C-alpha positions in Angstrom: 1.4 -94.6 -97.7 -1.6 -92.5 -98.4 -3.4 -91.3 -101.6 -3.4 -87.6 -102.3 -6.7 -86.0 -103.6 -6.5 -82.6 -105.1 -9.4 -80.1 -104.8 -9.5 -76.9 -106.8 -10.9 -73.8 -105.2 -11.1 -70.3 -106.8 -10.0 -67.5 -104.4 -9.8 -63.9 -105.8 -9.6 -65.2 -109.4 -6.7 -67.5 -108.5 -6.9 -71.3 -108.6 -5.8 -72.8 -105.3 -4.9 -76.5 -105.1 -5.9 -78.1 -101.8 -4.5 -81.6 -101.1 -6.2 -84.1 -98.9 -4.4 -87.2 -97.7 -6.6 -90.3 -97.1 -5.4 -93.5 -95.5 -8.5 -95.6 -95.9 -11.8 -95.5 -97.8 -14.8 -97.2 -96.3 -17.2 -98.4 -99.0 -20.7 -99.5 -98.0 -23.2 -101.0 -100.5 -26.8 -100.5 -99.5 -30.0 -101.9 -100.8 -33.3 -101.3 -98.9 -31.6 -101.7 -95.6 -32.0 -98.2 -94.1 -32.1 -99.3 -90.5 -29.0 -101.4 -90.8 -27.2 -98.7 -92.8 -27.9 -96.1 -90.2 -26.8 -98.4 -87.4 -23.6 -99.2 -89.3 -22.9 -95.5 -89.9 -23.7 -94.7 -86.3 -21.0 -97.2 -85.2 -18.4 -95.6 -87.5 -19.3 -92.0 -86.5 -19.4 -92.7 -82.8 -15.8 -93.7 -82.8 -14.2 -92.9 -86.2 -10.9 -94.4 -87.1 -7.8 -92.3 -86.2 -6.5 -92.9 -89.7 -7.6 -90.3 -92.3 -10.6 -91.7 -94.1 -13.6 -91.1 -96.3 -16.9 -92.9 -96.2 -18.8 -93.8 -99.4 -22.3 -95.3 -99.5 -23.3 -96.8 -102.9 -27.0 -97.1 -103.0 -28.5 -99.7 -105.3 -31.8 -97.8 -106.0 -33.2 -98.4 -102.6 -36.9 -97.4 -102.1 -36.8 -97.0 -98.3 -35.0 -93.7 -98.0 -31.6 -95.2 -97.4 -29.7 -92.7 -99.7 -31.5 -89.7 -98.2 -30.7 -90.8 -94.7 -27.0 -91.3 -95.5 -26.8 -87.9 -97.2 -27.8 -86.2 -94.0 -24.6 -87.6 -92.4 -21.6 -85.3 -92.3 -18.6 -86.7 -94.0 -20.6 -89.4 -95.9 -20.6 -89.3 -99.7 -23.5 -91.1 -101.4 -23.4 -92.5 -104.9 -26.7 -93.4 -106.6 -26.2 -96.5 -108.7 -29.4 -95.8 -110.6 -30.5 -99.4 -110.4 -29.9 -102.5 -108.4 -26.5 -103.2 -110.0 -25.4 -106.0 -107.7 -22.8 -106.2 -104.9 -19.7 -106.5 -106.9 -20.4 -103.7 -109.4 -21.6 -101.3 -106.6 -18.5 -102.0 -104.6 -16.4 -101.2 -107.7 -18.2 -97.9 -108.2 -17.3 -97.0 -104.6 -13.7 -98.1 -104.9 -13.3 -96.0 -108.1 -14.8 -93.0 -106.5 -12.7 -93.3 -103.3 -9.2 -92.0 -102.4 -7.8 -94.3 -99.8 -4.5 -96.2 -100.0 -6.5 -99.0 -98.4 -10.1 -99.8 -99.0 -12.5 -101.4 -96.5 -15.5 -103.2 -98.0 -18.1 -103.2 -95.3 -21.7 -104.6 -95.4 -24.5 -102.3 -94.3 -25.5 -104.9 -91.7 -22.3 -104.7 -89.7 -21.6 -102.8 -86.5 -18.0 -101.6 -86.1 -16.7 -101.4 -82.5 -14.4 -98.5 -81.5 -10.8 -99.1 -82.7 -11.6 -102.0 -85.0 -10.8 -100.3 -88.2 -7.4 -98.9 -87.0 -6.5 -102.4 -85.7 -7.4 -103.9 -89.1 -5.1 -101.4 -90.8 -2.3 -102.3 -88.4 -2.8 -106.0 -89.0 -2.7 -105.5 -92.8 0.5 -103.4 -92.7 2.2 -105.8 -90.2 2.8 -108.1 -93.2 4.2 -106.8 -96.4 3.1 -109.8 -98.4 -0.6 -109.7 -97.2 -3.0 -107.9 -99.5 -6.3 -108.6 -97.7 -7.3 -109.0 -94.1 -10.6 -110.0 -92.6 -11.7 -109.8 -88.9 -13.5 -112.3 -86.7 -17.2 -111.8 -87.4 -19.8 -112.4 -84.7 -23.5 -112.1 -84.5 -25.6 -110.0 -82.1 -25.2 -112.8 -79.5 -21.5 -113.0 -79.8 -21.5 -116.3 -81.8 -18.7 -116.5 -84.3 -19.4 -116.7 -88.0 -17.3 -119.0 -90.2 -16.2 -116.1 -92.4 -13.2 -117.7 -94.2 -12.3 -120.9 -95.9 -10.5 -122.9 -98.5 -11.0 -122.3 -102.2 -14.5 -123.2 -103.3 -14.7 -126.5 -105.1 -17.1 -129.5 -105.0 -15.6 -131.1 -101.9 -14.6 -128.0 -100.0 -18.0 -126.4 -100.7 -19.8 -129.5 -99.4 -17.7 -129.6 -96.2 -18.2 -125.8 -95.6 -21.9 -126.0 -96.1 -22.4 -129.0 -93.8 -20.4 -127.2 -91.1 -22.3 -124.0 -91.5 -25.7 -125.7 -91.4 -24.9 -127.5 -88.2 -23.6 -124.2 -86.8 -26.8 -122.4 -87.8 -28.8 -125.1 -86.1 -26.8 -124.3 -82.9 -25.3 -127.8 -82.6 -23.2 -127.4 -79.5 -20.2 -129.4 -80.8 -20.2 -127.5 -84.0 -20.5 -124.1 -82.3 -17.5 -125.0 -80.1 -15.5 -126.0 -83.2 -16.3 -122.8 -85.1 -15.4 -120.8 -82.0 -12.0 -122.5 -81.8 -11.4 -122.1 -85.6 -12.1 -118.4 -85.4 -9.7 -117.8 -82.5 -6.7 -118.7 -84.6 -4.8 -116.3 -86.9 -4.1 -118.0 -90.2 -3.9 -117.6 -94.0 -7.1 -119.0 -95.6 -7.9 -118.8 -99.3 -10.6 -116.2 -98.7 -12.3 -114.1 -96.1 -15.8 -112.7 -96.1 -16.6 -109.6 -98.1 -18.9 -108.5 -95.2 -15.8 -106.8 -93.8 -12.7 -107.0 -96.0 -9.8 -104.6 -95.9 -7.6 -104.6 -99.1 -4.7 -102.5 -100.3 -5.8 -100.4 -103.2 -2.8 -101.4 -105.3 -3.7 -105.1 -104.9 -7.4 -104.5 -105.7 -6.5 -102.5 -108.8 -3.9 -105.1 -109.9 -6.7 -107.7 -110.4 -9.2 -105.2 -111.9 -11.3 -104.9 -108.8 -14.2 -107.3 -108.2 -15.5 -109.5 -111.0 -18.9 -108.0 -112.0 -20.3 -111.2 -113.4 -21.2 -112.0 -109.7 -24.4 -110.1 -108.8 -24.5 -111.4 -105.3 -22.4 -114.1 -103.4 -19.0 -115.7 -104.1 -17.5 -112.4 -105.4 -15.3 -112.2 -102.3 -14.0 -115.8 -102.8 -13.2 -115.0 -106.5 -11.6 -111.6 -105.5 -9.3 -113.3 -103.0 -8.4 -116.0 -105.6 -7.4 -113.4 -108.1 -5.2 -111.7 -105.5 -3.6 -115.0 -104.4 -2.9 -115.8 -108.1 -0.4 -112.9 -108.0 1.5 -114.3 -105.1 -0.2 -112.2 -102.4 -1.7 -113.6 -99.2 -5.0 -113.4 -97.4 -5.0 -113.0 -93.6 -7.7 -113.8 -91.1 -7.2 -112.2 -87.7 -9.1 -112.9 -84.5 -7.5 -109.7 -83.0 -10.4 -107.7 -84.4 -14.1 -108.4 -84.0 -16.9 -106.9 -86.0 -20.6 -107.6 -85.5 -22.4 -109.0 -88.6 -26.2 -109.1 -88.5 -26.3 -111.3 -91.5 -29.2 -112.5 -93.6 -31.5 -109.4 -93.4 -31.5 -108.5 -97.1 -31.9 -112.1 -98.0 -34.9 -112.5 -95.7 -36.6 -109.5 -97.4 -36.4 -111.1 -100.8 -35.7 -114.9 -100.4 -36.6 -116.0 -104.0 -34.5 -113.3 -105.7 -31.6 -114.0 -103.3 -31.7 -117.7 -104.0 -31.7 -117.1 -107.8 -28.8 -114.7 -107.5 -26.9 -117.2 -105.4 -27.4 -119.9 -108.0 -26.3 -117.7 -110.8 -23.2 -116.7 -108.9 -22.3 -120.3 -108.1 -22.6 -121.2 -111.8 -20.5 -118.3 -112.9 -17.9 -119.2 -110.3 -17.7 -122.8 -111.5 -17.6 -121.8 -115.1 -14.6 -119.6 -114.3 -12.7 -121.8 -111.9 -14.0 -125.3 -112.4 -15.3 -125.5 -116.0 -15.4 -129.3 -116.0 -17.9 -129.3 -113.1 -20.0 -126.4 -114.4 -22.3 -128.6 -116.7 -23.1 -130.9 -113.8 -23.9 -127.9 -111.5 -26.1 -126.5 -114.3 -28.1 -129.7 -114.5 -28.4 -129.9 -110.8 -29.8 -126.4 -110.5 -32.2 -127.0 -113.3 -33.5 -130.1 -111.6 -34.3 -128.0 -108.6 
């Protein structure tokens, strides 16, 4: 099912209504990542999805010409956020301005292979009870990213972090384990917001992303809200997307670390209020 967008055009003093049907909206948030953004858009434009689509770039007041570069692309709409509003709020602005029945949240540091978006749509609509689907994310070398997991809590977060640290250190045993885990289709509690396809109806039913998260954990919270309504999250290895992660964080490590800590605290205050005071003390001690 597709959304219908009406455009009004004046022809010989008469108002003509033109209807455009859009299957999927691709929303990309950008902040001082022009090279990544252009590479991402190149990958989409080189092999656009067969499904009818619109592409929206929400620019968080970049100073590197990102917005201007995106505007030069045919078929790309750019929204100037006016300030660095954060990832969740910028995505929400893009969703509200979009028209698709489905919405793909896509990081600017991703590269989308030909056919990947159409296959994601097919996977989503293969299951009527699935609201969100995430692909297998790999880096430039083809190494899998652990882009899903169980609901964040003290123990689950510790396990996930330990596994990710060993994987980032290229521990051979851990790398093999992550590769095996990401070869299996399953229903996790969350998938990464770096490439997340959601039905618009499900996104709107939970009020979109929670804007108290400036950066990080908004995807986990979003999936938790959707699951609380009896809907499911799917991870599929049938689709691969390249994720050149960590570039924005590397450009501003201190600000990124502070944003991560604030988001963690907001998450625990919302989902694990009894643990929040301990986390606050721990963060202050550091």
